[in-house]
Backbone bond lengths (Angstrom), bond angles and torsions (degrees), N, CA, C in turn:
res aa  C-N    CA-C-N  psi(-1)  N-CA   C-N-CA  omega(-1)  CA-C   N-CA-C  phi
1 M - - - 1.458 - - 1.526 106.37 -
2 K 1.339 114.29 140.07 1.426 123.01 179.89 1.523 114.14 -113.44
3 V 1.315 120.55 164.70 1.435 125.08 177.83 1.541 108.09 -56.90
4 S 1.301 118.37 -38.75 1.484 117.70 -179.39 1.550 113.57 -57.24
5 D 1.350 115.84 -32.44 1.476 120.07 177.28 1.521 110.63 -66.93
6 I 1.309 116.93 -36.08 1.491 118.31 179.35 1.545 108.54 -72.01
7 L 1.332 117.49 -41.76 1.445 120.65 -179.45 1.570 111.23 -63.86
8 R 1.295 116.43 -33.50 1.438 123.12 -177.49 1.547 107.87 -63.96
9 V 1.359 116.08 -46.16 1.433 124.29 -178.99 1.552 109.47 -71.02
10 K 1.349 114.36 -43.66 1.519 118.04 -172.53 1.549 110.79 -72.49
11 G 1.280 119.41 -33.87 1.436 120.49 -173.72 1.513 110.77 100.63
12 N 1.360 119.43 -179.05 1.388 121.06 -170.87 1.487 113.43 -122.69
13 T 1.331 121.54 26.12 1.434 122.69 178.91 1.580 107.63 -73.54
14 L 1.285 116.12 125.44 1.469 121.28 179.44 1.510 111.25 -123.97
15 Y 1.258 117.08 140.26 1.479 122.75 177.24 1.554 107.43 -117.43
16 T 1.357 114.65 123.79 1.418 116.65 -177.69 1.598 107.45 -129.45
17 I 1.319 113.02 162.69 1.442 121.84 173.60 1.524 108.68 -141.62
18 T 1.264 117.51 174.12 1.462 122.19 176.09 1.515 109.15 -108.34
19 P 1.380 117.86 159.35 1.452 117.83 -178.13 1.537 111.63 -66.96
20 D 1.300 118.28 -18.08 1.452 122.73 -177.60 1.543 114.22 -92.88
21 D 1.322 116.76 1.59 1.454 122.93 174.50 1.554 109.87 -70.58
22 A 1.253 118.13 148.34 1.465 120.43 176.66 1.547 108.89 -69.35
23 L 1.298 115.82 138.54 1.431 122.47 178.21 1.517 110.99 -59.46
24 A 1.332 117.01 -36.90 1.464 119.99 175.59 1.522 113.29 -58.26
25 D 1.344 116.77 -39.91 1.456 120.54 179.58 1.503 109.43 -68.27
26 A 1.312 118.47 -36.75 1.456 122.24 178.72 1.499 111.72 -65.00
27 V 1.331 114.17 -42.09 1.520 119.81 178.29 1.522 109.14 -64.23
28 T 1.320 118.51 -40.10 1.455 123.44 -179.17 1.565 108.88 -64.21
29 T 1.310 115.77 -45.21 1.484 119.82 176.22 1.509 110.69 -59.13
30 M 1.357 117.46 -48.22 1.451 118.37 -178.69 1.502 112.62 -60.77
31 A 1.301 117.70 -36.73 1.476 122.01 177.95 1.492 112.21 -70.56
32 E 1.374 118.42 -42.17 1.407 120.93 -176.31 1.564 110.89 -70.03
33 K 1.336 116.62 -36.73 1.423 123.11 -175.20 1.543 111.02 -87.65
34 D 1.362 116.53 -10.49 1.429 122.67 -174.69 1.490 112.82 55.23
35 I 1.384 115.11 53.54 1.418 122.35 -179.17 1.500 109.90 -125.65
36 G 1.341 117.74 155.51 1.441 121.63 -176.74 1.501 115.82 -100.53
37 S 1.368 114.75 -1.87 1.449 116.69 -176.32 1.553 109.12 -154.16
38 L 1.281 113.82 156.12 1.467 123.04 172.51 1.550 105.51 -131.18
39 V 1.339 115.22 139.20 1.463 121.36 175.47 1.538 105.13 -86.40
40 V 1.335 117.18 131.18 1.465 122.51 177.86 1.527 108.34 -97.83
41 M 1.370 111.42 115.49 1.501 117.74 179.65 1.504 109.63 -118.58
42 E 1.311 111.66 148.64 1.519 118.27 178.05 1.547 106.32 -144.80
43 H 1.327 115.16 122.58 1.477 122.63 -178.15 1.573 112.31 50.67
44 G 1.310 112.86 41.43 1.480 119.88 175.06 1.564 113.53 81.27
45 D 1.324 117.66 2.33 1.424 119.55 -179.82 1.573 113.02 -111.73
46 L 1.283 117.40 146.88 1.420 121.42 173.01 1.563 108.94 -71.82
47 V 1.340 113.66 123.59 1.442 116.93 -179.98 1.535 110.84 -121.32
48 G 1.353 118.65 -5.89 1.463 119.54 -179.57 1.474 112.43 174.34
49 M 1.363 113.58 173.75 1.448 120.33 171.45 1.541 109.15 -129.46
50 L 1.303 115.84 141.00 1.459 121.32 173.51 1.490 107.97 -115.68
51 T 1.375 115.96 114.92 1.448 118.53 177.48 1.549 107.55 -117.88
52 F 1.362 114.99 174.38 1.475 115.33 178.54 1.476 112.76 -61.91
53 R 1.312 118.68 -22.12 1.493 119.51 175.02 1.536 111.64 -66.04
54 E 1.296 119.48 -45.90 1.441 120.48 176.77 1.582 111.93 -65.24
55 V 1.339 116.81 -37.23 1.374 119.78 179.62 1.540 111.64 -62.53
56 I 1.323 114.85 -45.04 1.462 119.31 178.98 1.517 112.17 -60.14
57 V 1.307 115.60 -45.90 1.488 121.42 179.16 1.569 109.46 -59.76
58 A 1.345 118.66 -43.08 1.438 121.42 177.52 1.507 113.92 -64.65
59 I 1.353 117.27 -37.93 1.434 122.20 177.40 1.501 112.07 -65.57
60 V 1.323 116.24 -43.95 1.487 121.70 174.18 1.496 114.18 -58.22
61 K 1.355 114.95 -44.76 1.432 119.92 177.70 1.518 115.49 -61.19
62 N 1.399 112.74 -30.70 1.446 120.59 -179.08 1.516 112.40 -96.84
63 G 1.283 117.26 28.23 1.479 119.12 175.61 1.511 116.25 68.81
64 G 1.311 119.07 27.48 1.446 122.80 178.95 1.513 114.07 89.61
65 Q 1.297 117.30 10.80 1.498 122.22 -178.50 1.505 110.22 -120.63
66 V 1.291 118.80 149.77 1.461 122.83 174.14 1.541 106.94 -70.59
67 G 1.353 113.67 -45.79 1.492 120.08 179.64 1.499 109.75 69.16
68 G 1.370 110.92 -162.00 1.462 116.86 -174.18 1.530 112.66 -106.34
69 S 1.289 116.94 26.01 1.465 120.13 -179.87 1.508 111.60 -73.32
70 L 1.298 115.06 162.91 1.449 122.81 -178.12 1.580 108.51 -97.34
71 V 1.315 113.94 160.47 1.487 122.11 178.86 1.501 105.39 -57.61
72 R 1.298 117.56 -41.98 1.532 121.06 -176.87 1.516 114.08 -48.84
73 R 1.329 116.29 -36.82 1.441 120.09 -177.26 1.510 115.48 -78.02
74 A 1.409 116.38 -17.52 1.427 120.70 -178.05 1.566 112.82 -107.01
75 M 1.302 117.94 -26.43 1.439 121.90 -169.56 1.554 113.49 -65.58
76 D 1.286 115.52 158.50 1.492 122.28 168.73 1.488 104.94 -85.11
77 D 1.329 114.65 112.90 1.516 119.89 -176.32 1.524 113.74 -87.03
78 A 1.293 117.13 5.29 1.486 120.44 176.22 1.545 112.08 -143.65
79 P 1.422 112.39 61.81 1.471 114.64 -176.17 1.504 111.25 -70.83
80 V 1.325 113.54 151.23 1.482 118.78 175.82 1.542 107.43 -76.18
81 T 1.317 115.58 140.73 1.519 118.94 -177.25 1.503 108.70 -129.29
82 C 1.306 115.76 166.95 1.461 120.18 175.72 1.552 104.73 -141.34
83 T 1.356 115.80 -179.16 1.448 122.12 174.80 1.510 108.00 -116.49
84 A 1.320 114.39 169.57 1.503 119.97 179.49 1.497 110.85 -63.64
85 E 1.349 119.31 -21.20 1.426 122.00 -176.57 1.536 114.66 -93.73
86 T 1.385 114.53 -1.03 1.446 119.08 179.51 1.508 109.52 -67.73
87 D 1.353 117.65 134.32 1.441 123.68 -177.59 1.543 109.64 -73.54
88 L 1.358 113.61 145.90 1.436 120.68 -179.21 1.540 114.33 -55.86
89 D 1.315 115.92 -40.97 1.445 118.68 178.62 1.569 113.05 -61.49
90 E 1.330 114.25 -36.77 1.476 118.76 175.28 1.472 111.70 -68.03
91 I 1.340 118.71 -38.11 1.467 121.60 176.99 1.500 111.06 -63.17
92 R 1.323 114.91 -45.80 1.534 116.65 177.26 1.509 111.68 -58.84
93 R 1.319 119.48 -41.05 1.443 122.63 179.37 1.516 110.95 -62.47
94 I 1.349 116.83 -50.83 1.409 122.11 -178.43 1.528 112.59 -60.09
95 M 1.342 116.01 -46.12 1.469 118.92 -178.70 1.494 112.16 -65.25
96 L 1.326 117.74 -33.99 1.461 119.44 179.31 1.517 108.85 -73.59
97 E 1.332 120.19 -43.47 1.436 123.64 -179.20 1.482 113.98 -62.95
98 R 1.403 115.38 -42.81 1.477 119.79 -175.19 1.538 110.62 -97.21
99 H 1.354 119.80 8.38 1.455 120.61 -175.63 1.518 112.69 49.50
100 A 1.285 117.10 38.02 1.466 123.15 -179.13 1.500 109.96 -92.16
101 R 1.339 116.73 119.70 1.457 120.26 174.68 1.469 114.67 -90.97
102 Y 1.341 116.29 -16.11 1.523 121.43 -179.37 1.478 105.98 -138.33
103 M 1.314 116.42 141.23 1.438 121.82 -179.45 1.552 111.38 -141.37
104 P 1.341 116.82 116.63 1.437 121.04 174.93 1.548 111.50 -61.74
105 V 1.352 115.08 140.42 1.431 119.61 178.14 1.536 104.99 -105.34
106 M 1.337 117.01 123.59 1.416 122.27 -175.31 1.532 113.21 -119.04
107 D 1.341 115.22 144.29 1.453 122.34 170.58 1.529 105.20 -116.65
108 K 1.293 118.27 96.96 1.441 124.38 -167.22 1.519 108.12 55.54
109 R 1.358 120.21 -114.10 1.449 119.53 178.44 1.539 113.96 -98.78
110 M 1.305 118.01 5.56 1.460 122.49 -177.22 1.501 109.77 -93.61
111 L 1.377 117.70 129.49 1.409 121.64 173.92 1.520 111.54 -77.87
112 M 1.394 115.36 124.61 1.405 121.15 -177.74 1.531 114.61 -102.07
113 G 1.310 113.12 -18.94 1.500 118.36 -179.47 1.529 108.63 161.86
114 V 1.327 114.51 -174.22 1.448 122.37 176.68 1.573 106.61 -136.19
115 I 1.337 115.72 132.86 1.406 117.37 172.34 1.531 111.68 -112.06
116 S 1.285 118.34 145.78 1.446 121.49 -178.60 1.507 110.11 -110.03
117 F 1.342 113.75 165.16 1.453 118.21 176.04 1.518 110.12 -56.41
118 Y 1.371 116.48 -37.35 1.454 122.26 176.29 1.551 110.71 -57.72
119 D 1.296 114.83 -47.80 1.469 119.81 -178.85 1.504 111.09 -58.48
120 V 1.356 118.94 -39.96 1.419 123.85 -178.89 1.547 108.84 -69.48
121 A 1.347 117.18 -44.39 1.434 121.39 -178.35 1.537 108.92 -63.70
122 K 1.281 118.74 -42.15 1.494 125.71 179.57 1.522 108.55 -58.69
123 A 1.374 114.72 -47.90 1.488 118.64 -178.18 1.508 110.48 -63.08
124 V 1.273 119.71 -37.97 1.483 125.30 -179.69 1.540 107.55 -64.24
125 V 1.370 116.53 -50.58 1.471 120.40 -179.41 1.521 111.35 -61.94
126 D 1.344 116.75 -45.80 1.475 121.19 178.57 1.507 112.94 -57.37
127 S 1.351 114.05 -41.84 1.462 118.68 -179.64 1.533 109.60 -69.80
128 Q 1.288 118.82 -39.38 1.479 118.32 177.64 1.577 111.21 -67.66
129 N 1.306 116.14 -36.55 1.477 119.39 177.47 1.531 110.63 -61.73
130 F 1.356 114.77 -44.15 1.482 120.15 177.40 1.531 112.13 -61.73
131 E 1.287 116.57 -43.80 1.475 120.23 177.04 1.532 111.67 -62.83
132 N 1.353 118.14 -40.29 1.408 122.16 178.22 1.580 110.70 -62.37
133 K 1.311 114.65 -43.79 1.548 118.70 179.57 1.531 108.17 -62.47
134 M 1.350 116.91 -42.12 1.475 118.95 -176.25 1.561 109.79 -66.82
135 L 1.324 117.54 -41.03 1.462 122.61 -179.43 1.580 106.83 -65.26
136 K 1.298 118.31 -45.37 1.479 121.07 -177.86 1.542 109.74 -62.28
137 A 1.337 113.93 -41.45 1.475 117.76 -179.27 1.521 108.88 -66.88
138 Y 1.316 117.38 -40.83 1.479 123.12 176.27 1.492 110.32 -57.55
139 I 1.312 118.76 -48.95 1.448 121.87 -179.18 1.525 114.48 -66.84
140 R 1.312 114.16 -37.97 1.493 119.10 173.28 1.482 113.61 -58.91
141 D 1.349 115.71 -39.06 1.460 121.89 -177.60 1.452 113.12 -86.16
142 W 1.348 120.57 9.16 1.480 123.27 -176.39 1.527 107.88 -58.50
143 P 1.323 119.83 131.35 1.464 119.92 -179.98 1.530 112.36 -63.80
144 A 1.349 116.02 138.29 1.450 120.94 -179.91 1.561 112.00 -62.73
145 G 1.250 116.35 136.48 1.468 119.56 177.84 1.511 114.38 86.44
146 D 1.278 117.89 -12.59 1.481 123.33 178.20 1.456 109.75 -87.32
147 E 1.289 119.13 116.39 1.486 122.45 -176.30 1.569 111.33 -83.06
148 G 1.308 116.75 -8.01 1.448 120.43 178.04 1.531 111.60 82.16
149 G 1.298 122.76 -1.64 1.412 124.08 -178.24 1.523 111.06 -101.44
150 A 1.303 118.06 164.90 1.453 121.11 178.96 1.503 107.71 -87.44
151 S 1.261 117.98 148.45 1.495 123.62 -179.56 1.506 112.12 -93.21
């Protein structure tokens, strides 16, 4: 399974902000849209990711307040990315090694989507459920009298 398979199921709704947007506006967008990340774009280029992790760190640094700071001061300016052709096993490895909960999907410089750790886990579970159904159907349809062994 590849990242493109996850994006096909997930859809292509993307939420972006600029580094010069107010952090408070970004937090409001995340809350209203019930999302855990925003892609930070500037002049058509990916320049960072803002996730709830960066927001929490910024709030703690500011004494428990969002304050008037900009996204630029809180964002991860070197997010790990992947392509639509990246294999799901590779994504799982990268996300675990880098503690990345969200990963932008890029085609050269073009943003194609964002996958989350949840999306990856759901794809794995759905794949396993499909395999289980296929195996159960195969066992149910086993020919009578055939022991399944070689003679």
